[in-house]
Structure formats: C-alpha cells, structure tokens
Residue frames relative to the residue before (quaternion, step in Angstrom):
aa qw qx qy qz dx dy dz
M 1.0000 0.0000 0.0000 0.0000 0.00 0.00 0.00
R 0.6647 0.5193 -0.3215 0.4304 3.56 0.94 -0.82
N 0.6386 0.5062 -0.3417 0.4682 3.61 1.10 -0.67
H 0.6245 0.5215 -0.3616 0.4553 3.67 0.93 -0.71
S 0.6340 0.5260 -0.3580 0.4395 3.67 0.95 -0.82
I 0.6562 0.5127 -0.3164 0.4544 3.60 0.95 -0.82
L 0.6918 0.5456 -0.2748 0.3850 3.52 0.82 -1.13
R 0.6520 0.5644 -0.3244 0.3888 3.57 1.06 -1.09
P 0.7185 0.4525 -0.2738 0.4517 3.69 0.65 -0.87
T 0.6215 0.5193 -0.3307 0.4845 3.52 1.18 -0.83
G 0.6466 0.5001 -0.3374 0.4668 3.71 0.86 -0.88
L 0.6366 0.5322 -0.3366 0.4452 3.66 0.96 -0.84
I 0.6595 0.4779 -0.3216 0.4829 3.67 0.93 -0.96
I 0.6544 0.5023 -0.3688 0.4283 3.71 0.85 -0.69
L 0.6394 0.5238 -0.3295 0.4563 3.58 1.01 -0.82
I 0.6252 0.5297 -0.3525 0.4519 3.63 0.97 -0.71
L 0.6408 0.5267 -0.3181 0.4591 3.52 0.87 -1.10
L 0.6913 0.5045 -0.2962 0.4242 3.56 0.72 -0.94
S 0.6050 0.5467 -0.3133 0.4868 3.56 1.11 -0.85
L 0.6816 0.4935 -0.3053 0.4456 3.60 0.89 -0.98
V 0.6441 0.5150 -0.3100 0.4731 3.53 0.99 -0.98
G 0.6643 0.5194 -0.3066 0.4416 3.69 0.92 -0.76
S 0.6155 0.5401 -0.3285 0.4707 3.47 1.11 -0.85
A 0.6414 0.5533 -0.3306 0.4161 3.54 0.93 -1.03
F 0.6904 0.4697 -0.2661 0.4816 3.61 0.93 -1.09
A 0.5929 0.5606 -0.3656 0.4478 3.54 1.09 -0.75
G 0.6795 0.5031 -0.3145 0.4316 3.57 0.85 -0.98
L 0.6560 0.4823 -0.3140 0.4883 3.70 1.14 -0.54
A 0.5890 0.6098 -0.3794 0.3704 3.59 1.05 -0.30
P 0.4980 -0.6584 0.4382 0.3557 3.65 -0.78 0.91
T 0.4722 -0.6524 0.5290 0.2674 3.51 -1.27 0.71
P 0.4331 -0.7182 0.4743 0.2676 3.49 -0.76 0.97
P 0.5651 -0.6095 0.4213 0.3628 3.54 -1.02 0.70
S 0.3153 -0.7918 0.5081 0.1243 3.48 -1.07 0.94
D 0.5230 0.6627 -0.4143 0.3402 3.58 1.29 -0.33
E 0.6567 -0.5626 0.3684 0.3413 3.57 -1.38 0.45
N 0.6135 0.5345 -0.3348 0.4752 3.67 1.24 -0.04
R 0.4420 0.7426 -0.4451 0.2347 3.61 1.25 -0.09
D 0.6436 0.5421 -0.3231 0.4329 3.49 1.04 -0.71
R 0.6311 0.5174 -0.3190 0.4819 3.55 1.10 -0.85
R 0.7027 0.4831 -0.2868 0.4365 3.60 0.87 -0.78
E 0.6114 0.5279 -0.3339 0.4858 3.47 1.29 -0.49
L 0.6518 0.5214 -0.2958 0.4645 3.50 1.13 -0.81
E 0.6238 0.5144 -0.3130 0.4983 3.60 1.16 -0.72
Q 0.6465 0.5147 -0.3286 0.4574 3.49 0.99 -0.75
D 0.6462 0.5126 -0.3281 0.4604 3.69 0.97 -0.78
F 0.7606 0.3427 -0.2354 0.4986 3.59 1.08 -0.61
N 0.4760 -0.7192 0.4257 0.2738 3.60 1.26 0.50
L 0.2337 0.7779 -0.5529 0.1860 3.60 0.84 0.93
P 0.6796 -0.4746 0.3401 0.4441 3.65 -1.14 0.28
G 0.7873 0.2976 -0.2444 0.4815 3.52 -0.98 0.88
S 0.6702 0.4965 -0.2908 0.4687 3.53 1.26 0.01
T 0.4623 -0.6864 0.4762 0.2973 3.62 -1.14 0.23
P 0.4813 -0.7022 0.4168 0.3186 3.60 -0.52 0.98
S 0.2299 -0.7738 0.5678 0.1610 3.60 -1.02 0.64
S 0.6362 -0.5375 0.3344 0.4410 3.58 -1.21 0.26
F 0.7785 0.2169 -0.1038 0.5798 3.59 1.05 -0.67
R 0.0498 0.7728 -0.6288 0.0700 3.69 -0.76 1.02
P 0.5070 -0.6426 0.4958 0.2902 3.43 -1.13 1.02
S 0.5885 0.5674 -0.3963 0.4179 3.73 1.16 -0.53
D 0.4773 0.6488 -0.4388 0.3983 3.66 1.16 -0.16
F 0.7661 0.3458 -0.1651 0.5160 3.53 1.14 -0.75
G 0.6917 -0.5109 0.2913 0.4192 3.52 1.20 0.52
A 0.5589 0.6367 -0.3931 0.3574 3.63 1.19 -0.13
T 0.2176 -0.7315 0.6339 0.1251 3.59 -1.34 0.38
P 0.7059 -0.4808 0.3157 0.4134 3.47 -1.30 0.37
D 0.6087 0.5960 -0.3255 0.4102 3.46 1.09 -0.78
D 0.5915 0.5705 -0.3740 0.4299 3.63 1.17 -0.69
L 0.7192 0.4291 -0.2735 0.4731 3.70 1.08 -0.34
S 0.4332 0.7049 -0.4470 0.3401 3.46 1.31 0.24
I 0.6085 -0.5676 0.4150 0.3678 3.63 -1.23 0.57
D 0.6704 0.4686 -0.3655 0.4442 3.72 0.91 -0.77
N 0.6198 0.5222 -0.3670 0.4566 3.69 1.00 -0.63
F 0.6552 0.5319 -0.3124 0.4361 3.54 0.94 -0.76
E 0.6639 0.5063 -0.2861 0.4702 3.50 0.95 -0.92
N 0.6849 0.4805 -0.2846 0.4680 3.64 1.09 -0.64
H 0.7893 0.3067 -0.1635 0.5061 3.73 1.00 -0.53
R 0.4167 0.7262 -0.4858 0.2509 3.64 1.27 0.14
R 0.4413 -0.6570 0.5430 0.2806 3.62 -1.18 0.50
E 0.1221 -0.7576 0.6364 0.0777 3.75 -1.06 0.72
L 0.3071 -0.7267 0.5997 0.1336 3.40 -1.38 0.65
F 0.1441 -0.8216 0.5469 0.0714 3.60 -0.38 1.07
L 0.1095 -0.7711 0.6267 0.0243 3.49 -1.00 1.08
P 0.2894 -0.7866 0.5143 0.1816 3.70 -0.04 1.11
F 0.2091 0.7322 -0.6211 0.1856 3.53 -0.92 1.09
E 0.1945 0.7936 -0.5487 0.1768 3.52 -0.16 1.35
L 0.1039 -0.7924 0.6007 0.0223 3.52 -0.86 1.03
G 0.4188 -0.6881 0.5152 0.2927 3.57 -1.21 0.72
K 0.7325 -0.4021 0.3149 0.4502 3.40 -1.43 -0.06
G 0.5948 0.6031 -0.3021 0.4374 3.62 1.04 -0.75
D 0.6635 0.5255 -0.2399 0.4755 3.38 1.14 -0.96
F 0.6622 0.4844 -0.2956 0.4894 3.49 1.06 -0.72
V 0.5964 0.5208 -0.3696 0.4863 3.58 1.18 -0.50
K 0.6364 0.5092 -0.3330 0.4742 3.60 0.89 -0.72
L 0.6260 0.5212 -0.3461 0.4655 3.63 0.97 -0.75
A 0.6728 0.4812 -0.2874 0.4828 3.66 0.88 -0.95
I 0.6569 0.4649 -0.3577 0.4737 3.68 0.83 -0.55
A 0.6537 0.5145 -0.3284 0.4474 3.57 0.91 -0.76
A 0.6526 0.4930 -0.3259 0.4742 3.60 1.00 -0.89
G 0.6170 0.5245 -0.3597 0.4635 3.61 0.98 -0.85
A 0.6969 0.4829 -0.2951 0.4406 3.57 0.71 -0.99
I 0.5904 0.5522 -0.3668 0.4605 3.65 1.12 -0.54
V 0.6345 0.5406 -0.2903 0.4701 3.60 1.01 -1.19
M 0.7185 0.4717 -0.2674 0.4356 3.65 0.67 -1.13
L 0.7859 0.3850 -0.1925 0.4438 3.67 0.85 -0.94
F 0.4850 0.6880 -0.4441 0.3069 3.46 1.26 -0.28
P 0.6567 0.4750 -0.3562 0.4650 3.74 0.86 -0.63
H 0.6948 0.4692 -0.2680 0.4746 3.72 1.09 -0.46
D 0.3389 0.7786 -0.4829 0.2136 3.70 1.13 0.07
E 0.6912 0.4885 -0.2660 0.4614 3.51 0.86 -1.01
A 0.6451 0.5145 -0.3144 0.4695 3.63 1.12 -0.70
V 0.6513 0.4782 -0.3378 0.4828 3.55 1.05 -0.69
R 0.5884 0.5415 -0.3936 0.4534 3.69 1.05 -0.68
D 0.6823 0.5100 -0.3026 0.4275 3.60 0.74 -1.12
F 0.6595 0.5513 -0.2925 0.4191 3.56 0.96 -1.01
A 0.6154 0.5448 -0.2569 0.5084 3.55 1.19 -1.14
A 0.7095 0.4590 -0.2896 0.4495 3.70 0.81 -0.83
E 0.6562 0.4852 -0.3088 0.4885 3.63 1.20 -0.71
H 0.7893 0.3531 -0.1935 0.4635 3.65 0.85 -0.60
Q 0.3309 0.7313 -0.5392 0.2546 3.68 0.81 0.68
S 0.0536 -0.7564 0.6514 -0.0260 3.56 -1.18 0.84
D 0.7178 -0.4344 0.3384 0.4261 3.39 -1.52 0.02
L 0.6072 0.5753 -0.3215 0.4438 3.52 1.22 -0.73
S 0.6402 0.5237 -0.2821 0.4862 3.54 1.04 -1.09
E 0.6237 0.5703 -0.3328 0.4184 3.60 0.95 -0.80
R 0.7022 0.4761 -0.2576 0.4625 3.40 0.92 -1.26
L 0.6230 0.5233 -0.3542 0.4610 3.63 1.01 -0.76
A 0.6579 0.5247 -0.3074 0.4443 3.48 0.89 -0.97
V 0.6525 0.4945 -0.3396 0.4630 3.59 0.90 -0.70
A 0.6397 0.5122 -0.3170 0.4774 3.64 1.11 -0.74
G 0.6489 0.5209 -0.3096 0.4602 3.46 0.98 -0.78
E 0.6233 0.5613 -0.3277 0.4348 3.53 0.93 -0.78
F 0.6031 0.5765 -0.3005 0.4623 3.47 1.23 -0.92
W 0.7127 0.4722 -0.2654 0.4458 3.45 0.78 -1.22
G 0.7616 0.3228 -0.2312 0.5122 3.73 0.85 -0.53
S 0.4227 0.7330 -0.4683 0.2542 3.66 1.15 0.37
G 0.5596 -0.6150 0.4145 0.3699 3.51 1.10 -0.34
L 0.4215 0.7147 -0.4674 0.3051 3.57 1.29 0.12
G 0.5197 0.6443 -0.4325 0.3574 3.59 1.14 -0.37
I 0.6267 0.5230 -0.3697 0.4440 3.71 1.02 -0.72
Y 0.6800 0.4437 -0.3367 0.4767 3.69 1.00 -0.56
A 0.6137 0.4991 -0.3872 0.4737 3.57 1.11 -0.33
A 0.6015 0.5459 -0.3595 0.4592 3.52 1.09 -0.61
G 0.6246 0.5197 -0.3179 0.4886 3.61 1.04 -0.80
G 0.6556 0.4770 -0.3171 0.4921 3.64 0.86 -0.82
A 0.6389 0.5172 -0.3328 0.4621 3.66 0.84 -0.78
Y 0.6282 0.5437 -0.3139 0.4596 3.58 0.97 -0.88
I 0.6379 0.5110 -0.3093 0.4861 3.63 0.99 -0.94
V 0.6510 0.5044 -0.3163 0.4708 3.59 0.84 -0.99
G 0.6556 0.5126 -0.3370 0.4403 3.56 0.84 -0.82
L 0.6623 0.4836 -0.3308 0.4670 3.64 0.92 -0.75
V 0.6853 0.5059 -0.3244 0.4114 3.53 0.95 -0.73
I 0.7375 0.3398 -0.2146 0.5428 3.60 1.04 -0.80
K 0.4278 -0.7356 0.4365 0.2919 3.56 1.29 0.19
N 0.4140 0.6909 -0.4882 0.3361 3.57 0.87 0.95
K 0.2684 -0.8219 0.4733 0.1685 3.57 -0.11 1.30
K 0.5689 0.6102 -0.3747 0.4045 3.54 1.18 -0.57
I 0.6671 0.4742 -0.3073 0.4854 3.61 0.95 -0.90
Q 0.6409 0.5388 -0.3379 0.4299 3.58 1.03 -0.77
K 0.6471 0.5187 -0.3014 0.4705 3.55 0.98 -1.03
T 0.6532 0.5457 -0.2966 0.4331 3.62 0.93 -0.95
A 0.6966 0.4739 -0.2592 0.4721 3.46 1.00 -0.89
L 0.6382 0.5093 -0.3267 0.4759 3.57 1.10 -0.62
F 0.6038 0.5911 -0.3354 0.4166 3.53 1.04 -0.66
Y 0.6903 0.4854 -0.2419 0.4788 3.30 1.02 -1.25
G 0.6146 0.5615 -0.3197 0.4525 3.61 1.00 -0.95
K 0.6614 0.4962 -0.3170 0.4646 3.53 0.93 -1.00
A 0.6816 0.4990 -0.3070 0.4383 3.58 0.79 -0.99
A 0.6484 0.5263 -0.3050 0.4577 3.64 0.95 -0.80
I 0.6894 0.4947 -0.2913 0.4418 3.49 0.95 -0.84
I 0.6888 0.4702 -0.2851 0.4724 3.56 0.96 -0.90
T 0.6418 0.5104 -0.3362 0.4632 3.58 0.92 -0.76
G 0.6397 0.5267 -0.3099 0.4662 3.62 1.06 -0.80
I 0.6260 0.5113 -0.3467 0.4760 3.57 1.03 -0.66
V 0.6426 0.5292 -0.3081 0.4606 3.53 0.97 -1.07
A 0.6611 0.5191 -0.3240 0.4343 3.63 0.84 -0.85
Q 0.6899 0.4644 -0.2980 0.4686 3.62 0.83 -0.91
G 0.6387 0.5402 -0.3455 0.4253 3.57 1.10 -0.68
L 0.6801 0.5200 -0.2622 0.4453 3.51 1.12 -0.83
K 0.5607 0.6128 -0.3215 0.4546 3.34 1.30 -0.80
R 0.7578 0.4043 -0.1948 0.4736 3.53 0.82 -1.11
V 0.5397 0.5608 -0.3993 0.4846 3.56 1.36 0.05
F 0.7885 0.3526 -0.1829 0.4696 3.63 0.92 -0.88
H 0.0468 -0.8239 0.5546 0.1067 3.60 0.98 -0.92
R 0.1675 0.7755 -0.5906 0.1473 3.61 0.48 1.14
E 0.4704 -0.6476 0.5183 0.3011 3.53 -1.21 0.62
R 0.4919 -0.6588 0.5003 0.2715 3.44 -1.23 0.66
P 0.5996 -0.6317 0.3416 0.3533 3.56 -1.06 0.59
G 0.5588 0.6217 -0.4503 0.3139 3.67 0.99 -0.21
D 0.7983 0.3357 -0.2557 0.4297 3.43 -1.42 0.33
D 0.5731 -0.6269 0.3453 0.3992 3.53 1.29 0.72
N 0.2559 0.7545 -0.5658 0.2125 3.70 1.04 0.65
S 0.4981 -0.6295 0.5254 0.2820 3.45 -1.42 0.51
S 0.5102 -0.6637 0.4687 0.2820 3.55 -1.09 0.87
N 0.6402 0.5890 -0.3061 0.3866 3.57 1.20 -0.36
N 0.5381 0.6827 -0.3463 0.3527 3.47 1.44 -0.31
F 0.1351 0.7446 -0.6378 0.1431 3.64 -0.46 1.24
S 0.1850 -0.8095 0.5411 0.1327 3.52 -0.77 1.02
G 0.5601 -0.6456 0.3773 0.3565 3.70 1.25 0.16
P 0.7918 -0.3708 0.2570 0.4117 3.43 -1.38 0.01
G 0.2928 0.7379 -0.5621 0.2320 3.54 -1.08 0.82
L 0.4666 -0.7197 0.4458 0.2561 3.56 -1.20 0.46
H 0.4852 0.6844 -0.4245 0.3405 3.53 1.36 -0.12
G 0.5053 -0.7194 0.4296 0.2063 3.57 -1.22 0.66
D 0.4900 0.6455 -0.4283 0.3998 3.58 1.25 0.49
D 0.8618 0.1530 -0.0954 0.4741 3.59 -1.34 0.34
L 0.2791 0.7600 -0.5140 0.2834 3.47 0.57 1.28
S 0.2184 0.8432 -0.4646 0.1598 3.53 0.78 1.07
F 0.7571 0.3504 -0.1321 0.5353 3.57 1.18 -0.75
P 0.5499 -0.3669 -0.7260 0.1894 1.61 -1.03 2.39
S 0.6520 -0.5178 0.3978 0.3854 3.59 -1.36 0.16
G 0.3566 -0.7374 0.5300 0.2197 3.70 -0.55 1.18
H 0.6264 0.5348 -0.3623 0.4363 3.63 0.90 -0.86
T 0.6451 0.5216 -0.2942 0.4746 3.66 0.97 -0.86
I 0.6300 0.5218 -0.3342 0.4681 3.55 0.81 -0.81
T 0.6969 0.4765 -0.2824 0.4556 3.57 0.83 -1.02
S 0.6481 0.5310 -0.3156 0.4454 3.59 1.14 -0.69
F 0.7348 0.4283 -0.2435 0.4663 3.42 1.01 -0.79
T 0.5118 0.5884 -0.3956 0.4852 3.46 1.43 -0.28
L 0.7007 0.4696 -0.2686 0.4651 3.61 0.76 -0.96
A 0.6388 0.5116 -0.3186 0.4783 3.64 1.14 -0.91
T 0.6870 0.4806 -0.3207 0.4407 3.56 0.79 -0.86
F 0.6472 0.5442 -0.3167 0.4297 3.53 1.02 -0.68
I 0.6456 0.5102 -0.2792 0.4949 3.40 1.09 -0.80
A 0.6590 0.5153 -0.2853 0.4678 3.60 0.92 -1.02
E 0.7335 0.4502 -0.2491 0.4442 3.63 0.82 -1.01
T 0.6896 0.4968 -0.2347 0.4717 3.57 1.30 -0.62
W 0.8409 0.1500 -0.0435 0.5181 3.45 0.90 -0.83
G 0.3987 0.7623 -0.4298 0.2744 3.52 1.39 -0.05
H 0.6515 0.5495 -0.3321 0.4040 3.58 1.02 -0.58
K 0.5640 0.5911 -0.3573 0.4527 3.54 1.29 -0.20
S 0.7817 -0.1071 0.0658 0.6108 3.64 1.07 -0.62
K 0.5578 -0.6233 0.4605 0.2971 3.56 -1.19 0.80
I 0.6609 0.5453 -0.3352 0.3918 3.47 1.09 -0.86
I 0.5526 0.6342 -0.4139 0.3480 3.69 1.10 -0.46
P 0.7089 0.4240 -0.3278 0.4585 3.63 0.73 -0.78
V 0.5996 0.5710 -0.3588 0.4309 3.68 1.11 -0.52
L 0.6936 0.4788 -0.2762 0.4620 3.41 1.05 -0.94
A 0.6037 0.5351 -0.3216 0.4958 3.62 1.17 -0.92
Y 0.7530 0.3906 -0.2624 0.4601 3.70 0.43 -0.96
G 0.5763 0.5583 -0.3803 0.4599 3.66 1.20 -0.44
A 0.6507 0.5233 -0.2900 0.4676 3.54 1.00 -0.89
A 0.6499 0.5089 -0.2994 0.4785 3.48 1.00 -1.02
T 0.6271 0.5268 -0.3376 0.4640 3.68 0.85 -0.77
I 0.6590 0.4495 -0.3333 0.5026 3.66 0.82 -0.84
G 0.5846 0.5922 -0.3563 0.4249 3.68 0.98 -0.63
G 0.6986 0.4521 -0.2545 0.4927 3.46 0.94 -1.07
L 0.6935 0.4810 -0.3093 0.4382 3.69 0.76 -0.95
S 0.5556 0.6146 -0.3911 0.4008 3.59 1.14 -0.57
R 0.6198 0.5516 -0.3205 0.4570 3.64 1.24 -0.61
V 0.5988 0.5079 -0.3296 0.5243 3.55 1.22 -0.66
H 0.6467 0.5296 -0.3302 0.4385 3.67 0.85 -0.97
D 0.7461 0.3977 -0.2264 0.4837 3.56 0.93 -0.91
E 0.4116 -0.7196 0.4558 0.3242 3.71 1.29 0.13
A 0.3614 0.6945 -0.5148 0.3494 3.64 1.01 0.96
H 0.8082 0.0831 -0.0071 0.5830 3.59 1.03 -0.56
W 0.4858 -0.6140 0.5437 0.3023 3.45 -1.49 0.40
L 0.6719 -0.4989 0.3515 0.4196 3.54 -1.23 0.21
T 0.6635 0.5138 -0.2949 0.4569 3.47 0.95 -0.94
D 0.5391 0.6030 -0.3859 0.4437 3.56 1.16 -0.50
I 0.6563 0.5599 -0.2579 0.4352 3.50 0.99 -1.14
I 0.7172 0.4440 -0.2852 0.4551 3.54 0.86 -1.12
F 0.6169 0.5621 -0.3247 0.4450 3.54 1.04 -0.68
G 0.6641 0.5122 -0.2716 0.4721 3.47 1.02 -0.88
A 0.6467 0.5721 -0.2788 0.4204 3.50 1.11 -0.89
I 0.6766 0.4674 -0.2552 0.5086 3.52 1.01 -1.00
I 0.6294 0.5118 -0.3726 0.4506 3.63 0.92 -0.70
G 0.6631 0.5262 -0.3147 0.4293 3.55 0.69 -1.24
H 0.7064 0.5028 -0.2744 0.4157 3.52 0.87 -1.07
L 0.7411 0.4102 -0.2600 0.4637 3.54 0.64 -1.15
V 0.6706 0.4652 -0.3551 0.4558 3.71 0.67 -0.80
T 0.6420 0.5101 -0.3548 0.4492 3.71 0.88 -0.50
K 0.6618 0.4735 -0.3212 0.4844 3.56 1.04 -0.61
A 0.6259 0.5436 -0.3259 0.4545 3.45 1.08 -0.65
I 0.6548 0.5020 -0.3102 0.4723 3.58 1.10 -0.80
L 0.6512 0.5439 -0.3276 0.4156 3.53 0.97 -0.93
K 0.7802 0.3018 -0.1883 0.5146 3.62 1.02 -0.64
A 0.2741 0.8261 -0.4582 0.1803 3.51 1.26 0.45
D 0.6518 0.5401 -0.3416 0.4084 3.54 1.09 -0.69
S 0.6774 0.4376 -0.2427 0.5392 3.64 1.36 -0.58
S 0.5644 0.6298 -0.4186 0.3311 3.60 1.02 -0.37
K 0.2932 -0.7713 0.5512 0.1234 3.54 -0.93 0.97
S 0.6949 0.4035 -0.2075 0.5579 3.60 1.26 -0.53
G 0.3004 0.7909 -0.5181 0.1255 3.47 -1.37 0.41
F 0.6158 -0.5025 0.3790 0.4738 3.71 -0.98 -0.23
V 0.1417 -0.7679 0.6228 0.0487 3.44 -1.20 1.01
I 0.1708 -0.7810 0.6004 0.0210 3.45 -0.74 1.30
S 0.0956 0.8363 -0.5136 0.1661 3.51 -0.52 1.25
P 0.4086 -0.6926 0.5103 0.3049 3.64 -0.95 0.44
Y 0.0938 0.8066 -0.5831 -0.0232 3.66 -1.07 0.35
L 0.4262 -0.6886 0.5164 0.2784 3.49 -1.27 0.26
N 0.3599 -0.7635 0.4966 0.2025 3.43 -0.87 1.01
E 0.7711 -0.4042 0.2062 0.4467 3.60 -1.21 0.14
Y 0.7057 0.4380 -0.2485 0.4983 3.54 1.46 -0.44
G 0.6167 -0.5961 0.3326 0.3920 3.44 1.32 0.31
N 0.4854 0.6633 -0.4177 0.3872 3.61 1.35 -0.07
L 0.4377 -0.6875 0.5306 0.2329 3.53 -1.16 0.89
M 0.0467 -0.8014 0.5909 -0.0796 3.45 -0.76 1.25
V 0.2603 -0.7343 0.6007 0.1794 3.70 -1.26 0.31
G 0.0129 -0.8291 0.5589 -0.0117 3.57 -0.78 1.03
M 0.2126 -0.7676 0.5932 0.1169 3.55 -1.22 0.41
T 0.0287 0.7721 -0.6325 0.0549 3.56 -0.78 1.15
Y 0.3683 -0.6501 0.6020 0.2817 3.49 -1.45 0.22
Q 0.0934 -0.8041 0.5866 -0.0263 3.53 -0.82 1.20
K 0.2511 -0.7631 0.5665 0.1835 3.61 -0.82 0.91
N 0.8292 0.1321 -0.1595 0.5191 3.57 -1.13 0.90
Y 0.1429 0.8139 -0.5480 0.1298 3.62 1.11 0.75
R 0.6857 0.5002 -0.3176 0.4228 3.68 0.73 -1.05
Q 0.7020 0.4643 -0.3144 0.4390 3.50 0.96 -0.65
K 0.6258 0.5603 -0.3401 0.4228 3.54 1.15 -0.45
V 0.7025 0.4555 -0.2468 0.4880 3.47 1.23 -0.65
S 0.7990 0.2651 -0.1884 0.5057 3.53 1.10 -0.49
C 0.4650 0.6734 -0.4594 0.3454 3.68 1.19 0.40
S 0.3231 -0.7824 0.5127 0.1437 3.50 -0.85 1.02
V 0.7366 0.3156 -0.2052 0.5619 3.56 1.33 -0.19
K 0.6920 -0.4712 0.3279 0.4377 3.46 -1.35 0.15
L 0.4517 -0.6805 0.5053 0.2787 3.59 -1.15 0.81
D 0.4859 -0.6792 0.4579 0.3050 3.57 -1.15 0.68
R 0.7728 -0.4085 0.2057 0.4400 3.59 -1.13 -0.03
R 0.6352 0.5336 -0.2806 0.4827 3.45 1.24 -0.54
G 0.5208 -0.6267 0.4210 0.3984 3.61 1.22 -0.37
N 0.5225 0.6264 -0.4154 0.4026 3.59 1.35 0.16
C 0.4502 -0.6652 0.5288 0.2742 3.57 -1.22 0.49
P 0.3724 -0.7344 0.4940 0.2791 3.76 -0.31 0.95
A 0.6422 0.5346 -0.3486 0.4247 3.69 0.85 -0.71
L 0.6764 0.4690 -0.2888 0.4889 3.61 0.93 -1.01
L 0.6470 0.5086 -0.3378 0.4567 3.66 0.95 -0.81
F 0.5906 0.5697 -0.3558 0.4472 3.52 1.06 -0.67
D 0.6485 0.5313 -0.2714 0.4728 3.53 0.99 -1.21
D 0.6912 0.4904 -0.3190 0.4242 3.62 0.83 -0.96
E 0.6462 0.5094 -0.3249 0.4662 3.58 1.10 -0.75
K 0.6251 0.5085 -0.3498 0.4778 3.63 1.05 -0.57
K 0.6646 0.4924 -0.3178 0.4635 3.59 0.96 -0.74
K 0.6604 0.4829 -0.3283 0.4721 3.65 1.05 -0.60
K 0.6233 0.5273 -0.3358 0.4697 3.57 1.07 -0.65
Q 0.6324 0.5283 -0.3098 0.4743 3.61 1.09 -0.92
S 0.7003 0.4691 -0.3133 0.4375 3.58 0.80 -0.97
K 0.6147 0.5496 -0.3546 0.4408 3.58 1.14 -0.51
K 0.6236 0.5364 -0.3106 0.4764 3.52 1.13 -0.87
E 0.6511 0.5171 -0.3218 0.4528 3.55 1.00 -0.90
K 0.6343 0.5457 -0.3211 0.4437 3.61 0.97 -0.88
K 0.6770 0.5179 -0.2924 0.4335 3.59 0.99 -0.92
H 0.6828 0.4355 -0.2839 0.5133 3.53 1.10 -0.68
C-alpha cells in the first residue's frame, strides 16, 4: 500500500511535466496553412514540383505523377472482387412465396409454438430426434471423409463433390451467423414474445432468426437434389422431406419460431443453388473501392447483371446487356454437348 501511495503523486507530477513540455514545443511548431489550396501545395511538395520544398519521401521517386492520384485514374484502374450469385425466375418466385409466408405467419408464431407444445407425442419426439440429426452439421464431416476417400482411391469426382458441399455448407453457415447477429431475435422458450428483436450486435444471445439447423438441413437437401435429382424423381422428395422434418423439429423443441424455419429454408436452398452454379454465373455482387466526393477511400457492394460478360466481351453488348460473342460460344457449347450425349 505504501508503495502505491508514493507512485501515484509521482506519476501525476511526471504527466504534468510532460504535458507542459509538449505544449511548449507545440507552440514553437509552425501553424499549418488554412487556406483552400493547402492540399494542392502539399501534393506538389510530395511530388517535388517547381516552387516546392523537397520532402524525404516522394511518390515521384517511384515514377508516379500527380495525375496518378486523381479520381479519374483511380476509377479506371481500381480492383474489383466478384462474388457470383445468380438466380432464375423460379428462384425469385420461391423467394416471394417465402417472404409472403413470413409476413402472414409472423403474427401467429406464438400460437404455433403453443400448439406444438400441447400436441407432442412419442412419434413427434422420434421425428424431432431424426430432424436434429439431419440438421446437426454432420454433413460437413461426411464431406471431409468423402474427400479423403477420393484422394486415397484417386477419384476426382468424389473429391469435387465433397468440396462443393463443403463450400456450400461453410458459406451458408457464415450467412446464417451473420443474419442471426443482425436481428437478435429471442427464442420461443420461457414464454418469450415473438416480437422481441434487439437489433445488430456481436453478442451470442437471442440468435433465433433465422434457424441455423434449418439452413444446414436445406443446404444438404438442395445439394443432394441438384446433384443426383436427375437420376430419380424420388431423390428430391426424400431430401426436401427430411430437411422439412429437420426444420420443424426446432419448433417442436421450442428452439425456433415457425418464421425462423421458413427464412432458414429459403436461405439454405437459394444460396446453395447459387453456389453450385457459381462457375457459370454471369451476375453477382461486386465489391470494389471508390472515392467519394471528398476524396475519401470507401468500399461499396453492388449487384450487377452480366458482370462477367461486361469485363470479358470484346464487342459491343446488345440491348439486354449480353455479349453476342459469348452467347454464340455458349450456344456452340450446348450444341456440342447435345451431340456428345447422342453418341
């Protein structure tokens, strides 16, 4: 205790002395120019233009000119990150139906919770356990195991399939956790209200909307249906049926509201479909830096249709924004693949 009582006033005295010395030096420092041409003079000084004082570091030492820092030059040479995400007309119909269902059923979330709690049985318990298993995320471990098997037996098709599912599961999982932390909705247990949303935050409480288990269930179901559904019509039915049980099991266990399930199902389905056809997608989200009107560096994200055609087309785009040359190549590839299938 005695040592602390000595150190505290001593430290305070030292801080006061340092502040006084700093103030003295600050008073001796030249006052920066305040006129509107200050930025231009500083730029000229950095580039060591006539009439300016050379600085210790100049962009001109690396062959740069003042024009290299202009907004026009930045716009012409900026880098862009393209995230392919393309949906068909049928996918937008599904999205609209899901959105409408959420809006209509939202006022009835509490009634659905109470109904599920009052009508539980041995059969519902068993279905809930099976649904929990389907949406538990074990698919990612299965994909990892399948990839190792593919490496051992040197089967590239198995490796590619495992990687595709692993990619879809990881991305949809990230989307789920991000959305949960945007809404922060209370779970239905303990007679909570379905209207309680605490808004964006990084804390790990109240992560009901959307249902992560349902997103996982429909990610796996969509992957199975899109990959092997052409072999038998029963495959998509079984896959989506299991995914639906996986989602409803969360309502049964009072872990999620019904609208959490609907939102999770449409996210898992559409995001997985977009990932599976990412290599052929021409549209998607573009993340790129830009300079605002004050010259500050910003980062923006926009959705652009036919982005890949715009950056790779060697001729003028048509009225719909498509590249005639690339469309011609696509038609040739389709005809070629049809001929190969016939033979």
